[in-house]
N, C-alpha and C positions, 0 to 999 in steps of 0.2 A: 571241470570249470564251466560256470554258466556262460551261455553264448552272449548274454547281455554285457559281459565284461570286455568282449573283444573290441567294440568301438572305443571304449574308454582307453584301453591299452594302445589302440592304434593312434588315437589323438596324442597320448603321452609320448609315444615313440617319435611321432612327427615333430612335436615341439622339442623333445630332447635332442633329436638329430639336428634340428635347425640351430639349437643353442650350442651343441657340440661343434658344429661347422663354424659357427660364429666365433667360438672361443679359439679355434685353431687357425683361422684365416690370417693371411698376411696383414690385413688391415688392423685386426685386433692386436696381433703380436707386436706390431710397430707402435700403434697409437696407445697401447697400454705400457709401453717401456718407460720407466721412470728416468732412464738415462737420457731420453730424448725429449719427453714431454713433462711439464710440471703437473701438479695435482689438478689444477683447473682444467688443463687441456685433456688429461686422462679421464676427466669426468664424462666425456663423450662416450667412451666405451662402457662405463658403469651405467649411465642412464639408458643407453640403448638396450640393455638387458630387459628393461621394463617396457620397451616400445611395442606398440600394437603391431607394427610391421614384422618385427622379429617373431612375434607369437604366431604368425601365419606363414613364416618361412621366408620373409623378405629380408635379405641381408644387405650389408654395405654396398656390395658390388652392383646390386640390383638398381640402386639409386646413382652411385658415384662411378660405377664401372671399375675396371682394373682387374688384375689377376689375383684371385684370393689364395693361390697356392701358399701354404704356410712356409715353404722352403724359401720364398721370396721376401720373408719378413725383413731381412737386412739388405734387400736389393730394391731400393726405391724406384729405380728406373724400370725394372722388370715388373714390379707390382703395379706401378702407375703407367703402364704402357698404353698410349692412346691408339696404337695399332693392334692391340690384343683382340683377336678375331671374335672370341665368344662374347666379350663385354669390353669395348673400348673405354679407356679411362676418360671420365668427364670432369671429375674434380668437384670443387665447390662452385655453385652457380653465382653469377652476379645478382645483385638485388633485383634488377629488372628482369632477370631470367627465372626467378623463383616460381612464379605462377605457372609458366610453361613447364618448368622442371617437375613440379608435383603433378601438373596436368598430364604429363606424358603417360602416367598410369591412371590417374583419377578421372580423365576424360575418355578413357577407353572402355566402352561398355562390355566388350567381350572379356577383357581382362578383369575388370572390377566385379562383374556378376558371378565370378567363380568364388568370390568370398562372401558377398551379400547380394542376392538377386534383386533386392528392392532398392539398392543404393543409387543415389543420384550421381550423375556423371557430368553435370553442367556447372560445377563450381567454378572452374576457370572461366568459362564463358561469362558467368554472372559477375565474377570479380572484375573483369574489364569494363563493366557497366557501372561499377561502384565509384564513389568519390575517390577511394584509395586507387583503384585501378586506373582511372583517368589521370590522376596526378602522377602515377608512376610512369605512364606512357609519355607524360610531358617532362620527364626527367627528375621528378622529385623522389629522391631515395629515402626520405624520412618516413614516407607513408607505410602503413602496415601491409605486409604480405602474409602468406600462409604461415611462415615460421614465427612471425611475431605474435600470433594468436595461438598456434598449436605447438610451438617449439619445433626444433629441427630434429633432435634425437630425444628419445624418451617420450614420444607422443603417445598419449593415453586416449582411450575412447571417450567420447563425450559423456558417457554414462558413468565414468569414473569420478568419484567425488574429489580427487586430486587433480583432475584435468582442468586446465585454465578455461576450457569452454563448457565445463559443467554448469548447469543453469545458475546455481548460486554464486559462481565465480566469474561469469561472463562480464558483468558490469565492472568488476575489479580489473579484469584484463583490459577492457577498453579504457578504463580510467588511467592505467599505467602511462598512456600517452595523453589522453584528452584532459587530464587534470594537472598536467605539467605545464605551468605557465611559460617556462623557458622554452620547452620543446615546441609548444604550440604558437609561440610568438610569430606573427606574420601571417598566419592563416586567417582568412576572412569568410564571412557568409556571402551568399550571392548578392546581397545589397551593398557589399563593401565594408560593413561593420565588422570589428574583430570577432573571431569565433570565440564564444565563451568557454571557460574551463571549469565551470561549476556544475556541469551536467550530472556528474556522479554524486556530488555533494547534495544536490537537490533531490535526485532520485532516491538517495539513501534515506531521506526523511519522508518520502512520499508513501502513499498507501501501497504502492507496488513494491517498494523496497522493504517496507515493514512486513508485508505478507511473505515475501520471498526470503529475506534474510533473518528476520526474527521469528516468524511463524512457520518457516520452512515449507511454504506452500509452492511447490515446484510449477504450479500452473500460473502463478503470477508473472506478469510480463517483465522482461529485462530488455536490455538494449536491442538484441537481435530480433525480438518479437515485433518491434515497431520499425526498426531500420533495416531488417533483413540480415542474413548471415554473410554470405560471400558478396552479395550485391548490395552491401550496406549503403543506403542513401536515405537522407531524411525525407519523410513523406512531404509531398507538396501541399500548397494551400488548400486545394480542393479535395485532397485525398485523406486529410487528417481524420475526418469523421468516419471514413471507411476503415482506417487502421484502428481507431478506438472502438469502432462498431463491431470488430471481430469478437470482442468480449461484451461490450456494452451495446448490444444490438438494439434494445428497446429505446434507450435514451437517444441513440443516433436516428432511429426512425421517427420518434416524436419531434426531434429538432428539425429534421429536414422537411417535416410537414407543417411546421409552425411559421408564423409571421416573422419570427426573429431570423429565420434562415433567409427569407426574402430580403429583409432589412440588411443583413450582412452582405448579400450579393450586391445590392444597390450601393451601399457605402463603399465597397471595394471598387466599384466602377467609378465613383466620384474621386476616390483617393488616387486611382490610376490616372484619371484625366488631369487632376490638379497637382499631383505629386505630394510627397510626404511633407508634413509640417504645415499643411494649409487647412487644417480642420476649422480654424478661426474664421475662414471664409464664410462658413455657414453657421458655425456655432460659437458660443463663448468658449474659451480655452477649457476643455474638459480636464478633470482632475487626473484622468488616466495618463495624459501626456507627462505629467510630472513623475508618475510612477514608471512609465514605460517610454522613455524618451525616443526609443527607436521604433515606435509604433507606426507601422506602415500599412497594415491590413487587418481585417477581421477573419480569423481562421477557425471558425466553428468552435469545436471542443476546447482548443488551446487558448482562445481569447479569455475565457472565464476560468478555466482550470489550469492553465499552464501546460507545458510540454513535459519537462522532466520532474519539476517539483509539484506533482499532482497530489497535493495533500487531501486528506479526508474532507470532502465538502461538508460544511456546517451552515447553520442558519445565520451565522455572521457574514455570509456573503450577501445577504439581502439588506435593503435600506427602506425606511429608517428603522434602526434597531431600537428596541425598548430601552428605557433608561438603565435598566438592570437585567442581566441574564436570568435572575431569579424569577422574573415575571413570567417566563415560559411555563413554569410549573406551579407557581404559587399565587399568581394574580389572575383570578378567573375572569374570563371575558364572555361568559355565557350565563343564562338564567337558571341553569341546573343548580348551581352552587347556592343560589338564593333560596332554594326549596329546603336546604339543610343547614340553616344558619346556626343552630345549636351545636351541631357536630363539627362544624368547620371553624367556628369563632375562636376556639382555644388555639387551634393551629395558626389561624390568621394573626392573632395577637402575638404569638411567639415569633412568627415569621417577620412581622413588622418590626419588633424589637431588634432582632438580629440584623435585618436589612438596614435599619436606621443606624445601628451601631457601626456597621461596615461602611456606610456612606459618610459617617462623621470622620472615620479613619481616612477614607479616601479624600475627603475635602481638605484635611490637614496636609495631605500629600499633594494637594492641588491637581488631582486627577480629574480629567474631563473627557466627554465624548467616548471615542473607541478605547482610549487608554483606560478610562474608568471601567468600561465594559470588560476589557481583557483582565484587568486586575480582579474584578469580581468573580470572573470564571475560575481563576486560580484559587481565590479565597473560598469559593463554595466547595471546592474539592478537599478543603482541609477542615471544614466545619465539623464539630464533634457529633452532631446529629446526622451527618452524612457518612461518617467513617466509624470504623471499629478497629481494635487492636489486631494486627496481623497474627498468624499462627505462631510465628517465632517471637512475637512481642516486640520486635525491634522498632517498627514504625506502623503508622496507621494505614489502613487500606479502605477503599470504598465499600460501603454496605452493598450487598448484591442487588437489592431493589433499586438503590440509587444509581449504581453503576449501570444497570440495564437502561433505565430511563435516560441517564445522561448520555450514554454511548449511542443508543439507537435513535434518540431524538436529535443527536448531533448538535449540541450547544457548544460551539467552539469559540476560538478567538479570531481576531481580525488580522492576525499575522502568524507566520511560522518561523522557526529558526533553523539554521543550518551552519555548518562549519565552512567558512571561506577557504578554498584550497590554496590560494596564493599566500595568505597571511596566517592561516590556521586559527584566526579569530572567529567568534561566533557572529553570525550576520543575521539580520532579520529581513523578511520580505513580506510585503502586505498581501493579504488574500484579496483577489479581485472582488469588488463589491459592485452592486448595481449602480450606486451613486457615483462611482468613479467615471462612468460614461454618461449616465442619465442624471446629470447635476440639476436639471430643472425641476424644482419643487412644484408638484401639481401636474407634471407631465404624465402622459398615458403610461409609459414604461415604469416610472417611478410609482405610480398608483398600482400597477400590477404587482410590483415587488412588495409594496405595503400590504396589499390584499393577501398575498401569499403568506406573509408573516402573520397577519391577523388570523387566518384560517388555521394555520399550523399551531399557533399559540392556543386557540380555542380548543383544539383537539388535545394538545399536550397538557394543558392545565387541567382539563376534565379527567384525562387519564391519570395524571399524577395525584389528583384529589382522591380518585377511586382507589388507587394503590395505597395511599396513606390510611384510608378508612379500613380497607381489608387488612392491612398490616396490623392495625390496632386490634381488629377482631381476631386475627390469627394468633397474636401474642396473648390474647385472652383466652385461647383455647377453642375458638369457634372454627368449625370446618369451612374453609374458603377455597379449596382446590378447584371446584368447578367454576366458581366465579372468576378465578384467575384466568381461565380460558378467554373470557370476554376481554380482559386487559391485554392478553397476548394478541388477540385479534386487532385491538385498537393500536397496539405497537406496530404490528405488521402493516396496518393501514398507513401509519405515519411513514414507514419506509417506502411504501407505494407512492405517497405523495412526493417524496424526495426524488423519485423517478419522473413523476408526472409534471414536475416543475418545468421540464423541457418542452412541455406543450405551450408555456407562456400564455396561458389563458385561465382566468379564474371565474369567468362569468357563469350564470345559471346554465346548466346543461353541459358544461365542460367536464372532461374526465376528472380533472383536479377537484372541482366542486362536488361531483358526485361521490368520489372516493372519500372526500373529507366528511361528507354527510353520513356515509357508511360507517366510518370510523367513530363518528360522534354517537351513533346508535349503540355501538359496542361499549364505548366508554361511559355513556349514560347508564346503560344497563349495569355495568360494573359499579358505578357510583351508587346507584339505588341498592344494589346488592350489598355494597359496603355499609350503607346506612342500616339495612336490615340486620347485618352482622353485628353492628354496634348495638342495635336495639336488643338483639338476642343476648349479647354480652351483658347489657344492662339488666335484662330480665333475670339472667342467671345470677348476677351479683345481688340483685334485690332479693331473689329467692334465697341466696346463701345467707344474706343478712337476717331474713326472717327465720331461717332454719337455726342460725346461730343464736338469735334471740330466744327462740323456743327452747333450744338446748340449754341456754344459760338459765332460763327460768325453771326448767326441769331440774337442773343441778341445784339451783337455789332451794327449790321446794324439797328436794331430796335431802339436802344438807339440814334444812330446818326440821324435817321429819326425823332424821338420825339424831339430831341434837335433842329434840323433845323426847324421844324414846330413851335416850341415855339418861336424861334428867329424871324421867319417871322411875327407871330402874334403880337409880340412886335413892330416890325417896322411899321406894318399897323396902330397900335394905335398911 
């Protein structure tokens, strides 16, 4: 037998012996007896067979104490003897005792490191610093302890997909309490306002929830990545950007170096001095107060993006938005398009006809402002020239080129939807826009927002025009792969601009302006290449027509020759 087999056999025998001992113990014999316990109560024995503790040889008595001798299965006094020398019976701990109960092993470095040398042993210490731990010390028995998240028997490792603390299930585990409006009634935030119960519903539709739940990206953040595991506590006002900055480091660095960060600090000082609800002392009532009635402070990332409902940021966050979202790709704001009037005029005519038709429909429905903008976003996703039949033919799907432009340029709506946990109804929440706080038309901040949109639209429309020209050329058989690289660079630049927005500066020499000019160079190069591709296609078509004409003349002459030869042969006969 190979020597490599011995470790495997040793592990097998160890696990088998622990399972065998577990099966024969007084605990299992008694708690598995159907004459004493019902099916639900006997479930403890069954689920413990899958427990990570049993897999490493930890049995009932290691946690609860008592005499495991199988002969004591019917002697409850003997089996649960608190004076049993080897392992005095401890029984089931009270709720307030559970952290210390689990911590008796999990806080012991010498004991825990025999299983995993790298394992942390400060979980209990961290727990008592958490909101749960503090409330438990104050006598609140409703708060979560170890067993509420990990279970008490049948505890699975966090790497097991069926574990309640597996990354894709953590939010659901937290939600079991935090989305229950009856269970959470009476709990408040530090400012005294009711603790919301929509955190999971909002996170579920966020970019983080989308990445983790639908795309199965285990690196995407869930509850514990922002709040912590055992020491779960919401990040404070000044620490939110550090928490978000764990992943979004560049955005956090740009924001902290911007004038916006200094403005937030100054406003928070004013708000603290005057108290909540006194914004009108210095300003006209901002629109943000109607959206966020409990608005008491400016907390860096969360003020604009929210905390749990962090939906994908789009251009709809800026103000003032163009009359239609179509303008971002179809209404050129640069001189390059004017150099190609012949090639773009047909597209422009078709666009204007479709746009005006949509606007007439929207006018009949009395849609205006952001409601009109949002409706047009949805309408554009269903236009026949933007879609194609899906592979199964059941419904239309976006064409790849439009999907890329629409997705990466982030032309979105001014609201997002989620399911209200208390009622189960669909609810809407407005995306935070610059105009919500910067209501003054002509103000410096409002002007910066307008300039951001203008420069992004300039890049977007040029890139979109180039994409359309190249698409025509490619469909006509012209090689365009190399030119597509310029479009890819322009798209990448647009994504860079979405990061550089956090600089809050669009002036000459700013990183935002320099990057936008770099992107324009790529998009203009692609646009000119698209023009050349169409010219080449035109030359090919003209050459084809000439060739077809020559062939037709040749065939006609040949036909005449054959006919005359045939007639001559008839005359000779």
